[in-house]
N, C-alpha and C positions, 0 to 999 in steps of 0.2 A: 138861417136861410130858409126859403120857402120850398118845400118838397112834398109833392102829392097832397096838396091841400093843408099842410101843417107847417108850422115854424119849427125848425130843427137846429140844434147846435151842431157844430162839426163833430163833437164827440158822439152825439146821438146818431149822426149820419153813418158812423163807422159800423153800426149794427147792420146796415143794409149790405155792406161789403162781405158779410158772412152768409148771405142768403144763397141757397142753391139755384135760384132763378137768375141765370146769367144776365138776362136783359135788365133786370132790376139792379143788379150789381153795377153794370155798366152805366145805367142811368144815374145812379147815386154818385159814382166816381166822377162822371162827366160834369155833374152839377157842382160838385166840390171844386173840380179843376176850373170850371168856367168862372166860378166866383173869384178864385184866386187870380185868374187872368185879367180880371177887371182892374186890378191894381198893379199890373206888371211895371208900368212906367214909373209910378210913384215909388214902388219898392226899390227899383233899380236906382232911382235918384237918391233915395235915403241911404242906400248902401254906398253909393259913390261919395256922398258927403262924409260918411263914416270913414271910408278908405282915406280920403284926403286928411281928415282930422287925425286919424290914428298915425298916418305917415308923418305928419308934422310933429305930433307928440314924440314919436320915436326919435326923430332927427334932433329935435330940441333937447332930448335927453342924452344925445351923443351916440345913438345906435344907428347902424347902417340901414336897418329896415324894421318894420313893426314886429316881425317874427322874433327877432333877437330881443327886442324890448319886451314882448309878451312873455317870453320864457323867463326873463328875469322878474318881471312883475308877478308872475304866477308862482314864483319860488321853485322853479323846476331845477333843483340842484342835484337831483339823483338820476336824471336822464336828459338827453339833448335832442335837438332837432334831428341829428343823424340817427339817433335811436328810434325816433318816430318813423323815419324813412325805412329803417330796418324792419320795424313792425309792419308797415304797409307791405313790404316785399314778402315777409314771412307769411302774412295772411293770404297774399295772392297765391303763394305756392302750396299752402296747406289747407286753407279753408274754402277758397273759391272752388276747387274741384268737388268738395263736399256739397257746396251750395248747388252746383250744376247737376249733381246726382239727384239731389232733392227736387230740383225743378223738373228734371226729366221724369222722375217718378210721379210727381204731381200731374204733369202733362198727360202721362199715360193713363193715370187713374181717372182724370177728368175727361179724357178723350178730346183734349184741346191742344192743337198744334198750330202756332206756338202759344205760350202763355201770354196774357195781356196784363196790364197793371191792375185790373179789377179781379184777377183770378188768384190772388195770393192769400186771401184770408178765408175763403170758402172751404168747407170740408171736402177733401178730394173724392170721398165716396158718396157724396150727395146727402149726407145726413144733416138733420136740422142743426143750427148753431147750438153750441154748448151754452146752457143757461144755468150757471152755478147757484144763483140765489134770486129770490123774487123781490127783495127789498134790502135796504142797507142793514137793517137789523139782522137779516140772515147772513150777510157778509161778515158782520162783526162776530156773531155767534159762532159761525164756522171757523173763522180765524182764531178765535179764542181756543177752540178745541184743538186746532192744529198746534198752536204754541204750547198748550198744556202737555200734549204728548211729546213734543220735541224736546222740551226742557222746562222744568218747573219754574226756574227763575225767569225765563223769557215769558212764560204764561203769566206770571205775577206782574211783570212789567206791562204787558198789554192790558191786563185788568186794571192796573193803576191808571192807564190812559183813559179807559172808559169811565172810571170813577171820577176823574178830574175833568171830564168833558173835553178831551184833547183830540177829538176826531171830528173832522168835517168831510164826510165822504160822498154825499149824494150830489149828483148832477142836477143843476137847475138853471133856468134861463137867467142870463146876466152874470152868472158865476164865471170867474176866470178859468180858462182851460187848463188841462194838465193835472199833474199831481206832484207833491213834494212833501218832505218832512223838514221842519225847521225847529230850532231849539229856542225855547223861551229862556233867555240867558240868565236872568236874575233868579228865576225859579228853578233853573237847571232841569227843565222838563221838556220832552219832545211834543210836537204838535204835527198831526198828519192831515194834509189837505189833498183831496182827489175828487174825481168826477165819475162815480160808479154808475153804470147804466145796465148792469146785468150780464157782462161778458166774461169769458175766461180771462181776458186781459185784466179785468178788475181784480181778480184773485191774485194774479201775478203782481199787480201794483201794490196791493195791501201787504203782501209778503215782502216786497222790495222796500216799501217805505217803513214797514215795521223793523226791518233790519237796520235802517238808519236810526230809528227811534231807540232800539236796543243799544246801539252805539252811543247815543247821547246819554242814556241811563248808565251805561257801564263806565263812562268816563266822567260822570258828574261830580265825583269826589276829588278830582284833580285840583290841587291848590291853585295853579295858574289858569286863568281863563283861557289863554291861548292853547293850553294842553287839553282842554275839554272838547276840542274838535281836531280831527286829523286832516292830512292832505286829502283832497277829493279822490285821488287815485286809490286810497285805502278805504275811504268812506263808502265807495261803491263796491268794494269787496264785501263789506258788511251787509249791504243790501242785496247784492246779486247772489251771495252765498245763501242768504235766507230764502230766496226764491227756490234754489235747488234743494236745500235741506227741508224746507216746508212742504215741498212737493211729495215727500214720502207719505204724507198724511192727507193728500188731496181728496181722499174718499169722504172726508167730512163735507164735501160739496157735491160729490158725484157717486154714481154707481161704480163698481169696479171697472166695467167696460168704458164708461165715460172718463174715469180717472186716467186710464191708460191713454185714451185719446188726448186728454188735456196735457198729460206729460209729454206726449210726442209733439203737440203744438208748441209747448214751451221750449223744448230742446231745438226744434226747427227754428224757432225765433232767435235762439242764441247763435245758431249758424248765420242767420241773416244779419244780426246786429254786428257780428264780428266782421262781416264783409261790408257793412254800411259805415262803420266807424272810420275805416281808412279812406272811404270816398270823401266824407266831410272833412276829415283832418288834412288829407292831401290837397284838397281844394283850397283850404286856408293857407297851406304852405305856398301854393302857387300864387294865389291872389296877392299875398303880402310881399312876395319876393319878385313880383313882376309889376313894378309901378308903371303907371301910364297905360296899362292895357285897356282895350276897348271892351264894350259889352259883348260884341261878337266873339272876341277872343276868350272872354270869361265863360260864355255859354259853351264854346267849343271844348274848353278844358273840363268843364263839368260833365259834358257828354262823354268825353274820352275816359274819364274816371268811372262813370257808370258802366261803360263797356268793359273796362279793365277788371272790374270786380263783380261781373256776372249779373247784368240786368236782364229784364224780360223784354218782350217786343213792344215797341212804342210806335209802330208804323202808323203814319197819319196823325200822330200826336206830337210832332216835333216841337211845336211851340210850347206845349204843356211840359214836355220833357226838359227843354232848355231852361225853363223857369222853375223846375221842381225843387231847386235848392232854396227857393224863397220860403218854403215851409219849415226850414230849419232855423228855429228861433235863436239858437246859440250863435249863429253867424252874425247876427245883428247886435245882440245884447251882451254876450260873453265870448268874445273872440278867442279862439284857440282852446276853449273849454269843450272838448269832445273826445279826444283820444283817451282821456281818463276812463271812459266807459269800456274801451277795448282792453286797456291795461288791467282794469279791475276785473273784467270778465275772465281773464286768464287766471287771476288769483282765485276767483270764486270757483272756477272749474277744478283748481287744485284742492281747495277745501272740500269740494264734493268728492273728488277722488280719494282724499284721505278718509272721508267719512265712510266710503264703501269698504275700506280696509279696517277701520277702527272708529265706530260711531262715537263712543264716549271720549276717546282721545282727541278726535277732530273737533268735537264741540267744546272740550276744555281749552284747546288751543285757540279756537275762534273767540271764545269769550275773554280769554286772557289778552289776546291781541286787541280786542275792542277796548278793554280797560286801560290800555296804554294811551288812548287818546292820541294826541299829537306830540307826545313826549319823546318819540324816536323818529329817525329818518325812515323813508319809505322801505329800503331794503330790510331794515330791522323789523318793521311792522309786518311785512310779508313773511319774514322768517318766523316771527312769533306765531303766526297763523299756520305755519307749516308749508309755506309757499316759496317759490323762487321768484325774484324780481328780475325777470329776463323776458326779452321780446323776440328771441331768435327761433329759428325753425326747430331746433332740437327741443326747446321747451314747449312749443305750440303743437307739434305733430302728435305726440302721445295724447294730448287732450282732445284733439280732433278725432283720433282713433277711438277714444272712449265714448265720445258723443255718437259717432257712427255706429259703434257696437250697441249702445243703448237704444238707438233709433231702430236698429235691425230687430232687436228683441221686442220692442213695442210694435213694430210693423207686423211681426208674426202673430200678434194677439188681435189684430184688426179683423 
């Protein structure tokens, strides 16, 4: 898109949302939103065609609705739709209050009442955005040092990826957005794709995708191809745990003060993602169990869920808010694939909690669980990593308490 005399990708536009100049942040956010609004009718039409097609597929296969079909298709044998609804309710009771506390703190620090959609990424104390590296070479070198300190085997795995040219990390015009790790199945090697532009988020992304890569390397000797990959709920434990474990050595990118700031930003992001996942997941449950609903009803349900899980103030931006689900690619291309992130985050937080008590033991369990690949059901994979496969309030509440305690410590260092 064109912004202030230059062509920018959406990824590059995200840099402006970190700027202390609020007018600049708002201008950038509104430019992105305006571009999305140009395609509202087209996007709604595409989604409605998908709804119709998916409903017909489900009924042709003998299912009452697409949700039941999707759970069977995704191989969700270890948890049910009812478990997902319990997860939503547990998050509402335990994590939403933590999110609201963070929002109130941010609002007070910024002196902005209420917070608006463009106020979430900026540093609340008005400091310049974190810039962890100048170029991709700096990102790679810093990441290598992190992994070398964390575990020699992980460091060797990342070095192998460099030697084999298995990293495509730089953002460039025309490149597909986002980031992912994929396995080169015949070679049994991982490949990481992302769009680094020099943000703290890029460091989180390389740690995340490297966790997936280490999973691929750990399970590569499994005889059965199907066992060389795990259910996505545990694949994301591998990646999200690596974000938390790697953050111990984030000084490879920052000064000590900047590192504390980066850690706080990351942990706040975990609180946000835990409240975002149930919004998207509950929306899908509603959409596919309410056949024949109208666009107006669909938008109203989306807004109700945003309110339920602690959104900021969108006054005057009702059209943008009603269509904000359009940016969730999963809703269009991989229906019902989203709750996995929340389930896995609970596992990753447990790995991190174990590491605080016993670093060597937690790393040993983590690597052993990765090496199992997909040869065990989800509860056993979680157990191998030292985690409980549960979504209830009793499991989640202590993890939230740990997050809040860590955030208080980091807050005192600001």
